[in-house]
SEVEX-147025 format. One line per 2 residues: number of its first residue (from 1); their letters; for each residue x, y, z of C-alpha. Coordinates in Angstrom, 2 decimals, m for minus. Layout:
! residues N
NUM) A) X:Y:Z ~ ...
This chain:
! residues 418
1) MY) 35.86:m33.50:46.66 ~ 33.72:m36.66:46.82
3) ED) 34.21:m37.09:50.56 ~ 33.17:m33.49:51.23
5) QM) 29.97:m33.85:49.21 ~ 29.04:m37.28:50.56
7) GV) 30.12:m36.63:54.13 ~ 33.56:m37.50:55.46
9) RS) 32.27:m40.10:57.92 ~ 30.19:m41.94:55.32
11) WY) 32.99:m41.79:52.76 ~ 35.64:m43.30:55.03
13) QL) 33.21:m45.81:56.50 ~ 33.39:m47.60:53.15
15) ED) 37.19:m47.45:52.94 ~ 37.89:m50.90:54.38
17) SV) 34.69:m52.56:53.17 ~ 33.99:m54.76:50.15
19) LA) 32.35:m51.70:48.55 ~ 35.43:m49.47:48.83
21) AS) 36.22:m49.72:45.11 ~ 32.62:m48.81:44.24
23) RH) 32.44:m45.43:45.99 ~ 33.32:m43.19:43.04
25) AY) 31.40:m45.34:40.57 ~ 28.25:m45.23:42.72
27) VD) 28.26:m41.43:42.95 ~ 28.97:m41.11:39.22
29) YL) 26.18:m43.60:38.45 ~ 23.62:m41.54:40.37
31) RG) 24.86:m38.27:38.87 ~ 24.61:m39.76:35.40
33) HG) 20.96:m40.56:36.08 ~ 20.20:m36.96:37.05
35) YA) 19.84:m37.26:40.82 ~ 20.25:m34.11:42.88
37) LH) 23.33:m33.84:45.10 ~ 21.34:m33.92:48.36
39) TI) 19.55:m37.11:47.22 ~ 22.88:m38.72:46.36
41) GH) 24.08:m37.78:49.85 ~ 21.13:m39.56:51.46
43) YF) 21.67:m42.64:49.29 ~ 25.38:m42.67:50.08
45) AC) 24.69:m42.60:53.83 ~ 22.45:m45.66:53.37
47) LA) 25.22:m47.33:51.39 ~ 27.74:m46.59:54.17
49) HF) 25.49:m48.21:56.75 ~ 24.98:m51.25:54.53
51) SH) 28.74:m51.58:53.95 ~ 29.38:m51.44:57.72
53) WL) 26.90:m54.27:58.23 ~ 28.55:m56.30:55.47
55) TC) 31.94:m55.90:57.14 ~ 30.65:m56.82:60.60
57) SG) 28.85:m59.86:59.18 ~ 31.82:m61.04:57.11
59) IE) 29.83:m60.91:53.87 ~ 31.71:m60.79:50.56
61) LD) 30.82:m58.74:47.49 ~ 29.65:m61.70:45.41
63) QI) 27.06:m62.58:48.07 ~ 25.12:m59.33:47.60
65) DE) 21.67:m59.93:46.11 ~ 17.98:m59.15:46.71
67) DL) 17.68:m61.67:49.55 ~ 20.63:m60.16:51.40
69) IR) 19.20:m56.66:51.05 ~ 15.83:m57.87:52.35
71) QF) 17.64:m59.38:55.34 ~ 19.42:m56.08:56.01
73) IS) 16.18:m54.08:55.84 ~ 13.82:m56.51:57.59
75) VH) 16.09:m58.09:60.21 ~ 18.97:m55.74:60.90
77) LP) 17.41:m52.27:60.65 ~ 14.57:m52.75:63.21
79) DC) 17.10:m53.66:65.96 ~ 20.12:m51.76:64.63
81) DC) 22.59:m50.50:67.21 ~ 25.42:m49.57:64.84
83) PG) 27.46:m46.71:66.36 ~ 26.97:m43.27:64.82
85) RK) 24.79:m44.42:61.95 ~ 22.66:m41.86:60.14
87) VC) 18.98:m42.72:60.34 ~ 17.56:m42.99:56.81
89) AL) 13.97:m43.53:55.75 ~ 13.22:m47.04:54.52
91) NF) 12.30:m45.79:51.06 ~ 15.73:m44.13:50.75
93) TR) 17.46:m47.31:51.90 ~ 15.55:m49.52:49.45
95) AA) 16.21:m47.13:46.56 ~ 19.90:m46.72:47.44
97) LR) 20.55:m50.46:47.55 ~ 18.45:m51.13:44.45
99) HL) 20.74:m48.74:42.55 ~ 23.76:m50.52:44.02
101) LK) 22.53:m53.85:42.64 ~ 21.90:m52.37:39.19
103) ML) 25.35:m50.78:39.08 ~ 27.24:m53.86:40.28
105) RA) 25.40:m56.09:37.80 ~ 26.04:m53.67:34.95
107) QG) 29.74:m53.83:35.86 ~ 29.63:m57.63:35.98
109) RI) 30.85:m57.66:39.58 ~ 27.94:m59.71:40.93
111) QP) 25.74:m62.41:39.41 ~ 22.57:m61.56:37.45
113) RS) 19.34:m61.90:39.34 ~ 18.55:m65.57:39.82
115) SS) 15.19:m67.07:38.99 ~ 13.22:m69.23:41.41
117) LP) 11.84:m71.18:38.44 ~ 13.32:m74.54:37.49
119) GT) 15.95:m74.24:34.78 ~ 13.92:m76.34:32.35
121) IV) 11.01:m73.89:32.54 ~ 13.28:m70.83:32.26
123) DE) 14.86:m72.27:29.10 ~ 11.45:m73.18:27.67
125) LH) 10.13:m69.65:28.25 ~ 13.20:m68.18:26.53
127) RL) 12.67:m70.40:23.49 ~ 8.97:m69.55:23.40
129) DA) 9.72:m65.82:23.60 ~ 12.14:m66.09:20.68
131) YL) 9.48:m67.93:18.65 ~ 6.78:m65.35:19.41
133) DE) 9.20:m62.55:18.57 ~ 11.00:m63.83:15.49
135) TC) 8.38:m66.13:13.94 ~ 5.07:m64.59:15.03
137) GL) 6.25:m60.97:15.20 ~ 4.48:m60.22:18.48
139) AA) 5.31:m57.07:20.42 ~ 7.10:m57.32:23.77
141) ST) 3.97:m56.29:25.67 ~ 1.93:m59.07:24.03
143) RR) 4.64:m61.62:24.75 ~ 4.70:m60.57:28.41
145) NH) 0.94:m61.08:28.62 ~ 1.36:m64.67:27.39
147) HD) 4.39:m65.30:29.61 ~ 2.67:m65.36:33.02
149) CI) m0.09:m67.78:32.03 ~ 2.27:m70.19:30.29
151) RD) 4.74:m70.05:33.17 ~ 1.97:m70.95:35.62
153) FL) 0.84:m73.81:33.40 ~ 4.34:m75.27:33.12
155) VH) 4.95:m75.01:36.87 ~ 1.55:m76.58:37.58
157) QF) 2.01:m79.39:35.07 ~ 5.70:m80.26:35.33
159) GD) 7.26:m78.56:38.37 ~ 11.00:m79.28:38.24
161) RR) 10.58:m82.31:35.96 ~ 11.48:m82.45:32.28
163) ID) 8.85:m80.91:30.00 ~ 7.24:m83.79:28.13
165) MS) 4.03:m82.92:26.28 ~ 3.21:m86.60:25.70
167) RV) 2.35:m86.82:29.42 ~ m0.25:m84.03:29.18
169) KP) m3.85:m85.19:28.78 ~ m6.84:m83.19:27.50
171) QD) m8.39:m83.31:30.97 ~ m5.24:m81.65:32.37
173) IL) m5.78:m78.73:30.01 ~ m9.46:m78.42:30.87
175) HF) m8.80:m78.64:34.62 ~ m6.12:m75.92:34.49
177) VV) m8.31:m73.45:32.58 ~ m11.43:m74.11:34.67
179) ER) m9.61:m73.76:38.00 ~ m7.71:m70.62:37.00
181) SK) m10.83:m69.00:35.52 ~ m12.89:m69.15:38.71
183) EL) m11.68:m65.75:39.92 ~ m11.27:m64.15:36.49
185) SP) m13.60:m62.02:34.41 ~ m14.78:m63.54:31.12
187) TS) m12.32:m61.36:29.22 ~ m9.38:m62.43:31.39
189) AG) m10.44:m66.07:31.21 ~ m10.56:m65.78:27.43
191) AL) m7.03:m64.33:27.44 ~ m5.88:m67.23:29.62
193) AG) m7.28:m69.77:27.17 ~ m5.76:m67.87:24.25
195) SL) m2.30:m67.89:25.85 ~ m2.52:m71.63:26.43
197) RT) m3.50:m72.22:22.79 ~ m0.53:m70.10:21.72
199) YL) 1.85:m72.29:23.70 ~ 0.35:m75.53:22.42
201) RY) 0.66:m74.27:18.82 ~ 4.29:m73.48:19.53
203) RQ) 4.82:m77.05:20.72 ~ 3.09:m78.27:17.56
205) FT) 5.51:m76.08:15.58 ~ 8.45:m77.83:17.30
207) GD) 7.13:m81.28:16.35 ~ 4.90:m82.33:19.27
209) QT) 1.47:m83.82:18.60 ~ m0.73:m81.30:20.40
211) RT) m3.79:m81.13:18.14 ~ m6.05:m82.89:20.66
213) LI) m4.70:m80.67:23.45 ~ m5.47:m77.53:21.46
215) AA) m9.01:m78.80:20.89 ~ m9.34:m79.39:24.64
217) VP) m8.80:m75.73:25.52 ~ m12.33:m74.48:26.32
219) KV) m13.73:m71.48:24.51 ~ m14.83:m68.70:26.84
221) AV) m17.97:m66.76:25.94 ~ m17.04:m63.08:25.70
223) WS) m19.86:m60.92:24.36 ~ m17.88:m58.06:22.84
225) MA) m21.02:m56.36:21.50 ~ m23.03:m56.68:24.71
227) RV) m22.42:m53.15:25.97 ~ m22.35:m49.70:24.45
229) PR) m18.87:m48.14:24.84 ~ m18.64:m45.28:27.32
231) LL) m17.78:m41.95:25.75 ~ m16.92:m38.38:26.67
233) TK) m19.00:m35.48:25.37 ~ m17.46:m32.48:23.61
235) DQ) m17.74:m30.42:26.78 ~ m16.07:m33.16:28.80
237) IV) m13.19:m33.34:26.33 ~ m12.67:m29.58:26.69
239) QF) m12.78:m29.93:30.47 ~ m10.29:m32.80:30.33
241) LH) m7.78:m30.87:28.20 ~ m8.05:m27.86:30.53
243) AF) m7.07:m30.08:33.48 ~ m3.35:m29.76:32.62
245) DT) m1.14:m26.92:33.84 ~ 0.90:m26.09:30.74
247) RT) 2.92:m23.50:32.66 ~ 5.08:m26.31:34.06
249) SS) 7.42:m28.71:32.27 ~ 5.57:m31.80:33.45
251) GR) 2.25:m30.17:32.58 ~ 3.42:m29.54:29.00
253) RD) 4.49:m33.16:28.71 ~ 1.22:m34.48:30.13
255) YA) m0.85:m32.18:27.90 ~ 1.03:m33.34:24.79
257) MA) 0.41:m36.97:25.70 ~ m3.27:m36.20:26.33
259) RL) m3.61:m34.57:22.89 ~ m2.25:m37.71:21.24
261) LV) m4.84:m39.79:23.08 ~ m7.71:m37.38:22.36
263) DL) m6.86:m36.40:18.77 ~ m5.42:m39.64:17.36
265) GL) m6.75:m42.33:19.70 ~ m3.31:m43.78:20.37
267) RV) m2.85:m46.61:22.85 ~ m0.85:m45.79:25.98
269) GE) 1.92:m48.17:24.90 ~ 2.19:m46.36:21.57
271) VA) 2.47:m42.99:23.30 ~ 5.18:m44.25:25.66
273) AL) 7.14:m45.82:22.77 ~ 7.35:m42.64:20.65
275) QL) 10.83:m41.43:19.71 ~ 11.91:m37.93:18.71
277) SD) 12.57:m39.24:15.19 ~ 8.96:m40.43:14.89
279) VD) 7.72:m36.85:14.45 ~ 8.18:m35.54:10.91
281) WR) 7.72:m31.82:11.45 ~ 8.14:m30.95:7.77
283) EG) 5.54:m33.43:6.49 ~ 3.27:m33.16:9.52
285) TL) 3.12:m36.91:10.17 ~ 3.65:m39.19:13.13
287) RI) 5.18:m42.66:12.89 ~ 3.47:m45.18:15.17
289) RA) 5.08:m48.42:16.23 ~ 2.07:m50.56:17.02
291) AK) 1.97:m51.75:20.62 ~ 0.30:m55.07:19.76
293) CK) 2.32:m56.21:16.76 ~ 5.49:m55.35:14.87
295) RV) 3.89:m52.92:12.47 ~ 4.69:m49.32:11.61
297) DF) 1.97:m46.86:10.59 ~ 1.98:m43.18:9.70
299) LP) m0.78:m40.81:10.80 ~ m1.32:m37.16:9.90
301) LP) m0.44:m34.87:12.79 ~ m3.32:m32.47:13.60
303) VQ) m2.28:m28.83:14.04 ~ m3.25:m28.63:17.72
305) TG) m1.46:m31.87:18.48 ~ 1.66:m30.70:16.68
307) RA) 1.65:m27.42:18.59 ~ 1.40:m29.25:21.91
309) LA) 4.30:m31.52:20.95 ~ 6.44:m28.61:19.77
311) DY) 5.77:m26.64:22.95 ~ 6.77:m29.63:25.05
313) VR) 9.94:m30.43:23.09 ~ 11.11:m26.79:23.11
315) YG) 10.17:m25.75:26.63 ~ 9.26:m28.82:28.68
317) RS) 11.39:m31.83:27.79 ~ 14.32:m32.61:30.09
319) QT) 17.78:m32.19:28.60 ~ 18.89:m35.76:28.01
321) AG) 20.78:m37.78:25.44 ~ 17.91:m40.27:25.32
323) RA) 15.85:m40.32:22.13 ~ 12.47:m41.08:23.70
325) LF) 9.94:m38.32:23.00 ~ 8.39:m38.42:26.46
327) VR) 10.86:m38.75:29.34 ~ 10.67:m38.69:33.12
329) HR) 10.59:m35.38:34.97 ~ 12.09:m36.93:38.10
331) AP) 15.47:m38.63:38.34 ~ 16.56:m40.68:36.51
333) FD) 15.68:m38.16:33.78 ~ 17.09:m40.14:30.87
335) LP) 14.47:m42.89:31.07 ~ 11.33:m42.84:28.89
337) VT) 7.92:m42.77:30.49 ~ 6.21:m46.13:30.83
339) PA) 2.64:m46.98:29.81 ~ 1.80:m46.93:33.53
341) VV) 2.91:m43.28:33.70 ~ 0.63:m42.37:30.78
343) CS) m2.30:m44.13:32.50 ~ m1.56:m42.31:35.75
345) VV) m1.46:m38.93:33.98 ~ m4.92:m39.55:32.51
347) RL) m6.46:m40.81:35.76 ~ m5.13:m37.81:37.69
349) AY) m6.66:m35.51:35.07 ~ m9.97:m37.35:35.43
351) AR) m9.81:m36.77:39.18 ~ m9.11:m33.04:38.68
353) CG) m12.22:m32.95:36.50 ~ m14.22:m34.51:39.31
355) WP) m14.59:m37.91:37.62 ~ m12.87:m40.22:40.14
357) GT) m15.28:m43.02:39.35 ~ m14.38:m43.24:35.65
359) SM) m13.62:m46.92:35.15 ~ m12.55:m47.17:31.52
361) GT) m9.23:m45.40:31.96 ~ m7.38:m44.31:28.86
363) HL) m9.47:m46.47:26.52 ~ m12.38:m44.13:27.19
365) LR) m10.52:m41.55:25.06 ~ m9.95:m44.06:22.26
367) HT) m13.66:m44.91:22.21 ~ m14.46:m41.20:22.07
369) VA) m12.18:m40.65:19.05 ~ m13.92:m43.47:17.16
371) SR) m17.38:m42.14:18.03 ~ m16.44:m38.63:16.93
373) ML) m15.17:m39.90:13.58 ~ m18.32:m41.96:13.05
375) SN) m20.63:m39.04:13.81 ~ m18.66:m36.90:11.33
377) GA) m19.38:m39.36:8.52 ~ m16.30:m41.60:8.58
379) SL) m16.79:m45.22:7.56 ~ m15.92:m48.14:9.82
381) KD) m12.98:m48.86:7.48 ~ m11.67:m45.31:8.01
383) IA) m11.96:m45.73:11.78 ~ m10.22:m49.11:11.64
385) DV) m7.34:m47.53:9.70 ~ m6.87:m44.67:12.17
387) LR) m7.17:m46.89:15.24 ~ m5.06:m49.55:13.48
389) HR) m7.47:m52.41:14.10 ~ m6.40:m55.59:12.33
391) SL) m10.00:m56.77:12.01 ~ m13.16:m54.84:11.17
393) NT) m14.96:m56.95:13.77 ~ m13.10:m54.98:16.44
395) TM) m14.39:m51.72:14.97 ~ m17.99:m52.94:14.65
397) IY) m18.77:m52.11:18.28 ~ m18.66:m48.40:17.43
399) SK) m21.64:m48.80:15.09 ~ m23.72:m49.01:18.28
401) VD) m22.92:m45.46:19.38 ~ m24.03:m43.65:16.21
403) FR) m27.49:m42.99:17.59 ~ m28.42:m40.58:14.77
405) RL) m28.01:m43.25:12.08 ~ m29.54:m45.95:14.24
407) AA) m32.63:m43.79:14.75 ~ m32.99:m43.38:10.99
409) IA) m33.28:m47.13:10.42 ~ m35.37:m47.95:13.49
411) AP) m38.80:m49.31:12.64 ~ m41.75:m47.35:14.06
413) WP) m43.55:m48.87:17.03 ~ m46.77:m50.50:15.81
415) EG) m49.79:m48.54:16.95 ~ m52.45:m50.52:18.75
417) ES) m56.06:m49.84:19.46 ~ m56.69:m47.45:22.32
C-alpha cells in the first residue's frame, strides 16, 4: 500500500539505505500533520533522492543534521547526475528534509540541534531563562526579547572564556550599549539597555557585585508622549471588517481574530495564545493570558465578537485534536497560529482596503479601541483595565487624542490690537 502511494521506485530506493527503517514512520508523520497525499508523495521523492546520496557518500544516520542537508542542497543538487532521480523544487526538498530532522529527533535517533555558542554561554542563558520565568514571572515572548541582547553581550565580553563579572568594567558596559545603539531607533536602544540591566540584576541576585555596572548602563531618551497615536475612523473600521471573506474557512478565522483586535484591543500574542477553554459561552467572558507577564484576566465578550467566534468554531475551524482556538488552515493543521500569522492577516486586510502604507500594524487597532472608549466617556483607569496596562503612565498617551475634551480646556488666544 505504502509503496503504491509513494511510488515503487522511490519506496525501494530507500530499502538499502540508512533511512530504510524510517519509511513508514515518515509517511505516518506527515499524515498525522494533515498533509495531502500528493504533497507527501513529493516529499517522499525528495527523501528517496537524499537517501541515495547518503548511501553513495557513505554517510551514517547519526551524521544527519542541518549542515549535511545544506551540503546536499547547495553542493550536490546543482551538479546532480543521479540516475533516474525525480526533479523536485528546492522548497519541496527543504521542507521534506526539515520534517525528516524533526521526526528523527523526536524519535531520539539523531542528536538535538547543536548550538554554535560556547557551552558556558548556553548554560548561562538557560539559568537566566529559568530565573526570569520562575522568579520574575516573565512571559516566554518577553524572555526571548531579552535573550538576543544578553547573548550578544556575553559573546562580545567573554567569547569562549569563563563568565566572570569581576572582569567587567563600567566602560565595557557603556561601550557595548553605545556601539550597538548606533543603528537602532531610540525605542530599540532603550530596550537594549533594559535587557542589559535585567541581566546585571540577575547577576546581583546570584551574589555578584554589579551595582556599579547597573549604574553604568546609559538611559536612553524615549519621548513616549511626543506623538499623537494614529487611529482609524469609524468608517475605516467598517471598511476593515468588510475586508474579510467570511464565506471561506480561513476568512471566518481571520474575521474572528480581527473582531478580537477591534472590539477588545487584544495584543496579537494574546490572540494567538487563546485556547478553546478560554471562551466561556454561558457567562459570555473571555480569559486572556497576558502576553507580557504571567497574568490571567477576564473580559466580557461583546455580542458581535462572540458571534464571529461561534461561526468560526462551528463552520471554519479545522478538525484537530489541538486545543488552540485559532489553528492553521494549511498543513500541519494541528498547530496554532503564531503572532506573525495574526500580524499578516491584519496587514493583508489593510492592503485590501487600499492602505498599504499603514505603518503601525496591529497596534493601530489597539490605539483605536482606547480612543473609542475615551470618547465614549471611559476614564483612563477603565481603559488601562481593558487594555491590561500595568501602569497608568502607559495609558496617559491616549489623553492626547480626546480632542473634544482638550478643546474644552484650551485657553482662548489673546486678542491683540488690529
